[in-house]
TIDREN-901270 format. One record per residue (C-alpha): x, y, z; residue number from 1. Coordinates in steps of 0.5 Angstrom, whole numbers, plus 500, padded with zeros to 3 digits. Layout:
N
+-----+-----+-----+-----+
|  c1 |  c2 |  c3 | pos |
+-----+-----+-----+-----+
|   X |   Y |   Z | NUM |
...
+-----+-----+-----+-----+
// end
This chain:
335
+-----+-----+-----+-----+
|  c1 |  c2 |  c3 | pos |
+-----+-----+-----+-----+
| 294 | 079 | 627 |   1 |
| 302 | 079 | 628 |   2 |
| 304 | 074 | 634 |   3 |
| 310 | 074 | 638 |   4 |
| 313 | 069 | 643 |   5 |
| 320 | 068 | 645 |   6 |
| 324 | 062 | 642 |   7 |
| 324 | 058 | 649 |   8 |
| 316 | 060 | 651 |   9 |
| 314 | 053 | 648 |  10 |
| 319 | 049 | 653 |  11 |
| 316 | 052 | 659 |  12 |
| 312 | 047 | 664 |  13 |
| 311 | 049 | 671 |  14 |
| 315 | 045 | 676 |  15 |
| 310 | 045 | 681 |  16 |
| 313 | 042 | 688 |  17 |
| 320 | 042 | 685 |  18 |
| 320 | 050 | 685 |  19 |
| 324 | 053 | 691 |  20 |
| 320 | 059 | 691 |  21 |
| 313 | 057 | 690 |  22 |
| 308 | 063 | 687 |  23 |
| 303 | 060 | 691 |  24 |
| 306 | 063 | 697 |  25 |
| 306 | 070 | 699 |  26 |
| 302 | 072 | 693 |  27 |
| 295 | 074 | 694 |  28 |
| 291 | 070 | 689 |  29 |
| 285 | 073 | 686 |  30 |
| 279 | 068 | 683 |  31 |
| 276 | 070 | 676 |  32 |
| 269 | 071 | 676 |  33 |
| 268 | 064 | 671 |  34 |
| 272 | 060 | 676 |  35 |
| 269 | 063 | 682 |  36 |
| 262 | 061 | 679 |  37 |
| 265 | 054 | 677 |  38 |
| 267 | 053 | 684 |  39 |
| 260 | 055 | 687 |  40 |
| 258 | 049 | 683 |  41 |
| 263 | 044 | 685 |  42 |
| 259 | 038 | 689 |  43 |
| 262 | 032 | 693 |  44 |
| 266 | 032 | 700 |  45 |
| 271 | 037 | 697 |  46 |
| 266 | 043 | 696 |  47 |
| 266 | 045 | 704 |  48 |
| 273 | 046 | 704 |  49 |
| 273 | 049 | 697 |  50 |
| 268 | 054 | 700 |  51 |
| 272 | 055 | 707 |  52 |
| 278 | 057 | 703 |  53 |
| 276 | 062 | 699 |  54 |
| 275 | 070 | 701 |  55 |
| 268 | 071 | 699 |  56 |
| 268 | 079 | 701 |  57 |
| 269 | 083 | 695 |  58 |
| 274 | 080 | 689 |  59 |
| 274 | 073 | 691 |  60 |
| 281 | 070 | 693 |  61 |
| 284 | 064 | 696 |  62 |
| 286 | 065 | 704 |  63 |
| 293 | 065 | 706 |  64 |
| 295 | 061 | 712 |  65 |
| 299 | 064 | 718 |  66 |
| 305 | 062 | 713 |  67 |
| 303 | 066 | 707 |  68 |
| 301 | 059 | 704 |  69 |
| 295 | 058 | 699 |  70 |
| 291 | 054 | 704 |  71 |
| 290 | 049 | 698 |  72 |
| 298 | 048 | 697 |  73 |
| 299 | 042 | 701 |  74 |
| 305 | 040 | 705 |  75 |
| 308 | 037 | 699 |  76 |
| 308 | 044 | 695 |  77 |
| 302 | 041 | 691 |  78 |
| 295 | 044 | 689 |  79 |
| 290 | 040 | 692 |  80 |
| 285 | 044 | 687 |  81 |
| 289 | 041 | 682 |  82 |
| 289 | 034 | 685 |  83 |
| 282 | 034 | 687 |  84 |
| 278 | 037 | 681 |  85 |
| 284 | 037 | 675 |  86 |
| 288 | 042 | 671 |  87 |
| 281 | 045 | 668 |  88 |
| 279 | 047 | 675 |  89 |
| 285 | 052 | 676 |  90 |
| 283 | 059 | 676 |  91 |
| 286 | 064 | 671 |  92 |
| 291 | 067 | 675 |  93 |
| 294 | 060 | 677 |  94 |
| 293 | 057 | 669 |  95 |
| 297 | 063 | 666 |  96 |
| 302 | 065 | 671 |  97 |
| 308 | 067 | 669 |  98 |
| 305 | 068 | 662 |  99 |
| 304 | 075 | 660 | 100 |
| 300 | 078 | 654 | 101 |
| 301 | 085 | 651 | 102 |
| 296 | 087 | 645 | 103 |
| 296 | 093 | 641 | 104 |
| 292 | 093 | 635 | 105 |
| 294 | 088 | 630 | 106 |
| 300 | 086 | 635 | 107 |
| 300 | 081 | 640 | 108 |
| 306 | 079 | 644 | 109 |
| 306 | 074 | 649 | 110 |
| 312 | 072 | 654 | 111 |
| 314 | 069 | 661 | 112 |
| 315 | 073 | 667 | 113 |
| 322 | 073 | 670 | 114 |
| 319 | 072 | 677 | 115 |
| 318 | 065 | 676 | 116 |
| 325 | 061 | 677 | 117 |
| 323 | 056 | 671 | 118 |
| 322 | 061 | 666 | 119 |
| 328 | 065 | 668 | 120 |
| 332 | 058 | 668 | 121 |
| 330 | 057 | 661 | 122 |
| 331 | 065 | 659 | 123 |
| 338 | 065 | 661 | 124 |
| 340 | 058 | 658 | 125 |
| 338 | 060 | 651 | 126 |
| 344 | 062 | 647 | 127 |
| 340 | 068 | 645 | 128 |
| 333 | 072 | 646 | 129 |
| 330 | 070 | 640 | 130 |
| 323 | 071 | 638 | 131 |
| 318 | 067 | 634 | 132 |
| 313 | 070 | 630 | 133 |
| 306 | 067 | 629 | 134 |
| 303 | 069 | 623 | 135 |
| 295 | 070 | 625 | 136 |
| 289 | 073 | 621 | 137 |
| 288 | 080 | 621 | 138 |
| 283 | 082 | 625 | 139 |
| 284 | 089 | 626 | 140 |
| 287 | 095 | 622 | 141 |
| 294 | 096 | 623 | 142 |
| 296 | 103 | 626 | 143 |
| 302 | 106 | 623 | 144 |
| 305 | 108 | 630 | 145 |
| 304 | 101 | 633 | 146 |
| 308 | 098 | 627 | 147 |
| 313 | 104 | 628 | 148 |
| 314 | 102 | 635 | 149 |
| 314 | 095 | 633 | 150 |
| 320 | 096 | 628 | 151 |
| 324 | 100 | 633 | 152 |
| 323 | 094 | 638 | 153 |
| 325 | 089 | 634 | 154 |
| 331 | 093 | 631 | 155 |
| 333 | 093 | 639 | 156 |
| 333 | 086 | 640 | 157 |
| 336 | 084 | 634 | 158 |
| 342 | 089 | 636 | 159 |
| 343 | 086 | 643 | 160 |
| 345 | 079 | 639 | 161 |
| 350 | 082 | 635 | 162 |
| 356 | 081 | 639 | 163 |
| 361 | 084 | 635 | 164 |
| 361 | 090 | 640 | 165 |
| 361 | 089 | 647 | 166 |
| 354 | 089 | 650 | 167 |
| 355 | 096 | 654 | 168 |
| 357 | 099 | 647 | 169 |
| 350 | 096 | 644 | 170 |
| 346 | 099 | 650 | 171 |
| 349 | 106 | 649 | 172 |
| 347 | 105 | 641 | 173 |
| 340 | 103 | 643 | 174 |
| 339 | 109 | 648 | 175 |
| 342 | 114 | 643 | 176 |
| 338 | 112 | 637 | 177 |
| 332 | 112 | 641 | 178 |
| 333 | 119 | 644 | 179 |
| 334 | 121 | 637 | 180 |
| 327 | 118 | 635 | 181 |
| 324 | 121 | 642 | 182 |
| 326 | 128 | 641 | 183 |
| 323 | 128 | 634 | 184 |
| 317 | 125 | 636 | 185 |
| 316 | 130 | 642 | 186 |
| 317 | 136 | 637 | 187 |
| 313 | 133 | 631 | 188 |
| 308 | 128 | 634 | 189 |
| 311 | 123 | 629 | 190 |
| 316 | 117 | 628 | 191 |
| 320 | 118 | 621 | 192 |
| 321 | 112 | 618 | 193 |
| 328 | 115 | 616 | 194 |
| 330 | 114 | 624 | 195 |
| 336 | 109 | 622 | 196 |
| 340 | 114 | 618 | 197 |
| 339 | 120 | 622 | 198 |
| 345 | 123 | 626 | 199 |
| 346 | 120 | 633 | 200 |
| 348 | 124 | 638 | 201 |
| 352 | 120 | 643 | 202 |
| 350 | 121 | 650 | 203 |
| 354 | 116 | 654 | 204 |
| 348 | 114 | 658 | 205 |
| 352 | 108 | 662 | 206 |
| 357 | 113 | 664 | 207 |
| 352 | 118 | 667 | 208 |
| 348 | 112 | 670 | 209 |
| 354 | 109 | 673 | 210 |
| 356 | 115 | 677 | 211 |
| 356 | 115 | 685 | 212 |
| 350 | 120 | 686 | 213 |
| 346 | 117 | 680 | 214 |
| 346 | 110 | 683 | 215 |
| 346 | 113 | 690 | 216 |
| 339 | 117 | 689 | 217 |
| 336 | 110 | 686 | 218 |
| 338 | 106 | 691 | 219 |
| 335 | 111 | 696 | 220 |
| 328 | 110 | 692 | 221 |
| 328 | 103 | 692 | 222 |
| 329 | 103 | 699 | 223 |
| 322 | 106 | 700 | 224 |
| 319 | 101 | 695 | 225 |
| 314 | 096 | 698 | 226 |
| 318 | 089 | 698 | 227 |
| 314 | 082 | 699 | 228 |
| 321 | 080 | 703 | 229 |
| 323 | 084 | 708 | 230 |
| 331 | 081 | 707 | 231 |
| 331 | 084 | 700 | 232 |
| 329 | 091 | 703 | 233 |
| 334 | 091 | 708 | 234 |
| 339 | 089 | 703 | 235 |
| 337 | 096 | 699 | 236 |
| 338 | 099 | 706 | 237 |
| 345 | 097 | 707 | 238 |
| 347 | 098 | 700 | 239 |
| 352 | 103 | 698 | 240 |
| 353 | 105 | 691 | 241 |
| 359 | 101 | 688 | 242 |
| 362 | 102 | 681 | 243 |
| 361 | 095 | 678 | 244 |
| 360 | 092 | 671 | 245 |
| 358 | 085 | 670 | 246 |
| 364 | 083 | 666 | 247 |
| 368 | 085 | 673 | 248 |
| 364 | 081 | 677 | 249 |
| 366 | 075 | 672 | 250 |
| 359 | 074 | 669 | 251 |
| 358 | 073 | 662 | 252 |
| 356 | 079 | 658 | 253 |
| 350 | 074 | 655 | 254 |
| 347 | 076 | 662 | 255 |
| 346 | 083 | 661 | 256 |
| 344 | 081 | 654 | 257 |
| 338 | 077 | 656 | 258 |
| 336 | 082 | 662 | 259 |
| 336 | 088 | 657 | 260 |
| 332 | 084 | 651 | 261 |
| 327 | 081 | 657 | 262 |
| 325 | 088 | 659 | 263 |
| 325 | 091 | 652 | 264 |
| 321 | 085 | 650 | 265 |
| 316 | 086 | 656 | 266 |
| 315 | 094 | 656 | 267 |
| 318 | 097 | 650 | 268 |
| 311 | 096 | 646 | 269 |
| 307 | 100 | 652 | 270 |
| 310 | 106 | 649 | 271 |
| 304 | 105 | 644 | 272 |
| 300 | 108 | 650 | 273 |
| 304 | 114 | 652 | 274 |
| 309 | 116 | 646 | 275 |
| 314 | 115 | 651 | 276 |
| 319 | 110 | 648 | 277 |
| 326 | 113 | 652 | 278 |
| 323 | 111 | 659 | 279 |
| 322 | 104 | 657 | 280 |
| 329 | 104 | 655 | 281 |
| 331 | 108 | 661 | 282 |
| 328 | 103 | 665 | 283 |
| 331 | 097 | 662 | 284 |
| 338 | 100 | 663 | 285 |
| 336 | 102 | 670 | 286 |
| 334 | 095 | 672 | 287 |
| 340 | 092 | 669 | 288 |
| 344 | 097 | 673 | 289 |
| 341 | 095 | 680 | 290 |
| 341 | 088 | 679 | 291 |
| 349 | 089 | 678 | 292 |
| 349 | 093 | 684 | 293 |
| 345 | 087 | 688 | 294 |
| 350 | 082 | 685 | 295 |
| 356 | 086 | 687 | 296 |
| 353 | 087 | 694 | 297 |
| 351 | 079 | 695 | 298 |
| 358 | 078 | 692 | 299 |
| 362 | 082 | 697 | 300 |
| 357 | 080 | 703 | 301 |
| 358 | 072 | 701 | 302 |
| 351 | 071 | 700 | 303 |
| 350 | 065 | 696 | 304 |
| 345 | 068 | 690 | 305 |
| 347 | 066 | 683 | 306 |
| 346 | 072 | 678 | 307 |
| 340 | 068 | 675 | 308 |
| 337 | 068 | 682 | 309 |
| 338 | 075 | 683 | 310 |
| 335 | 077 | 677 | 311 |
| 329 | 073 | 679 | 312 |
| 328 | 076 | 686 | 313 |
| 329 | 083 | 682 | 314 |
| 323 | 081 | 678 | 315 |
| 319 | 079 | 683 | 316 |
| 319 | 085 | 688 | 317 |
| 319 | 090 | 682 | 318 |
| 315 | 088 | 676 | 319 |
| 310 | 084 | 680 | 320 |
| 308 | 090 | 684 | 321 |
| 304 | 096 | 680 | 322 |
| 305 | 101 | 686 | 323 |
| 313 | 100 | 685 | 324 |
| 313 | 100 | 678 | 325 |
| 309 | 106 | 678 | 326 |
| 314 | 110 | 683 | 327 |
| 320 | 108 | 678 | 328 |
| 317 | 110 | 672 | 329 |
| 314 | 117 | 675 | 330 |
| 321 | 118 | 677 | 331 |
| 324 | 116 | 670 | 332 |
| 319 | 121 | 667 | 333 |
| 320 | 127 | 672 | 334 |
| 327 | 125 | 675 | 335 |
+-----+-----+-----+-----+
// end
């Protein structure tokens, strides 16, 4: 099996009480069946509190208090289950977050979700988004289509690191190449291995996506999404499309490089499920542009949010809502 992780993955460690936006606040924390059985067998004084702190109806989950905090998150922002029962007692979601795992046949990609502030810090403070391949044992046959999608993804990630050209030019090139691949795929059902040498039609996608009508339409779509924090929805309701670029905001180009690399790494291989490569690229670009708009809004309204914080907020509100993701990808598909 071919396994990949970002270079900074092994450096991740939960910062627990030092976290400013704890994943134990505001999230519904479901309990996997293995952990639930373990909790039912707990003995001693802590058992009664543990059982009372779980919603046993339907899929088990931890109760939240009136401040939307997990009832086991103490006033020091530490987990009492961890303190009382040890790290092995944490349920799967608490152990895994913010890690994600994508598997396609003989390919496995693991990463860290940007909704976590420590994961985001590690990502942006790394010079460039590099991957480490862990060569495992082949357990499944190789699918030619999956391998082709992987080759394209790795080419994109490599191109994003080539700083000879401005990042926007690199993004344009990525879109143009993948659009050509997609057009051929739609016509023939195949990805030709000559795609790197195929003639490229220039689409000038960033110019089109930065047009006021395009941004305005997407802001109106984002306004109707389901947000965990009402103040973020209010931001979108007040937001007007602004012609802005990251470099004009005084933000280093590496910011967009990291954003594009993150979204491509996390979502591009999902094209193996639906044969739709171009919409994964569109989503990455759209996310960068919306984050641009959020940065500009905060700058103009003197809201003290760093670019890293804004990227994290976007990830938390958009990526971690299945409903929001479905709405956006449906709009990308049919819009």
